[in-house]
C-alpha positions, 0 to 999 in steps of 0.5 A, spaced: 185 323 741 179 321 738 175 326 734 168 326 733 164 330 727 157 330 724 160 325 719 159 317 719 166 316 721 170 317 727 177 320 726 183 318 731 189 322 730 195 318 732 203 320 733 206 316 728 205 310 723 207 305 728 202 308 733 197 307 727 199 300 726 199 298 734 192 301 734 189 297 728 192 291 731 188 292 738 182 294 734 182 287 730 184 283 737 178 286 740 173 285 734 176 278 734 174 276 741 167 280 741 165 276 734 168 269 737 164 270 743 158 272 740 158 267 734 164 263 734 167 266 728 171 272 726 171 274 719 176 279 717 177 283 710 185 285 709 187 291 706 194 292 702 199 297 703 205 298 708 201 300 714 197 294 714 203 290 713 206 293 719 200 291 723 200 284 720 207 283 723 205 286 730 199 281 730 203 275 728 206 275 735 200 276 739 196 270 742 189 269 739 184 264 737 186 263 730 182 257 729 176 261 729 179 267 724 176 267 717 180 271 712 178 275 706 181 281 701 178 287 699 182 287 693 187 284 689 192 285 683 191 281 677 198 277 677 200 270 679 199 268 686 206 268 688 208 275 685 211 280 690 206 285 689 200 281 690 196 283 697 195 276 698 202 274 698 204 280 702 199 278 708 202 271 707 209 273 709 207 278 714 202 274 718 198 268 715 204 263 714 206 265 721 199 263 725 195 257 725 189 259 721 186 253 718 188 254 710 181 253 708 179 259 712 183 263 708 180 266 702 184 269 697 181 273 690 183 268 684 185 274 681 190 270 676 184 268 672 183 275 670 178 281 673 172 278 670 172 271 672 175 272 679 170 277 680 165 272 678 168 267 683 169 271 689 162 274 689 159 267 690 164 266 695 163 272 699 156 272 699 155 267 705 160 271 709 156 277 709 156 281 714 164 281 715 166 283 722 171 288 720 174 291 714 180 294 713 181 299 708 187 304 706 186 311 703 190 313 696 193 320 695 187 320 690 182 318 695 181 311 692 180 305 697 181 298 695 181 298 688 175 303 687 178 309 684 175 316 682 171 317 676 170 309 675 163 307 676 161 300 677 154 296 678 151 299 684 148 292 686 155 288 685 159 285 691 165 284 687 167 288 681 173 287 675 177 293 674 180 293 667 183 300 667 186 302 674 190 309 674 196 305 677 199 299 675 197 294 674 191 296 670 187 290 671 185 288 678 179 285 682 175 289 688 170 288 693 165 294 691 161 299 696 155 294 698 160 289 700 165 293 704 159 297 707 156 290 710 161 290 716 160 290 723 166 295 724 170 299 719 177 301 720 181 306 715 189 306 716 191 313 713 199 314 714 204 319 710 203 327 708 202 325 701 195 323 704 193 330 707 190 333 701 185 327 700 184 327 708 182 334 707 177 333 701 174 327 705 173 332 711 170 337 706 165 333 703 168 331 697 165 325 694 171 321 694 171 313 693 173 312 700 167 317 703 162 313 699 163 307 703 157 308 708 158 302 713 152 299 717 156 299 723 162 303 727 167 306 722 174 309 725 179 312 721 186 312 724 191 317 722 198 318 723 201 326 725 204 326 718 197 325 714 193 329 719 198 335 719 198 335 712 190 335 712 190 341 716 195 345 711 191 343 705 184 345 707 180 349 713 182 345 720 177 339 720 176 341 728 176 347 732 
């Protein structure tokens, strides 16, 4: 069931994390078909996390015009390229190594170079790809998204930023900044688990969480499982009557 409110995003509660992954897969395929029909290419920004990974594993079994897909990343940990905690490594294992997307159309963040140099290089790389066709994002229990954390400030005009003191390990990361995430024709948040309920309630109440600061130029949808939605109801006033 889809829920509308006065904010810029549409909230869609779903029964389970698996249902969120399935709906996300369907949205990705819909946007891919539309973008390829209109422009001959589909530019997708991937997120890290367990629910996106479940979505990617569903995608690998789905026919698609993979040769027209271009893959980008919302953030990355400053770890060696094959480290299991890298978002790019997870995405490769779950999807990218299993479908025929041309290698030169997959654009990992070179975070192994360190946050400052990696941000500089990726900033130049993504500039030509904007606006993205679809950006996937998650929501942390503290309200962070990508590697944009509460209380941290970045230059307002920077497309990609180095992160040197993330409150969760590893402290060094690279993240697309708000101006890049917002330049998307469609924005899709995936939110699962009761631990996200407080952040969801705060978002709905209008608190300035990093996730709430992403103001897309196109449609925005937030897919939530029942655990996150019910926990949000317990942590604040009912989002909808």
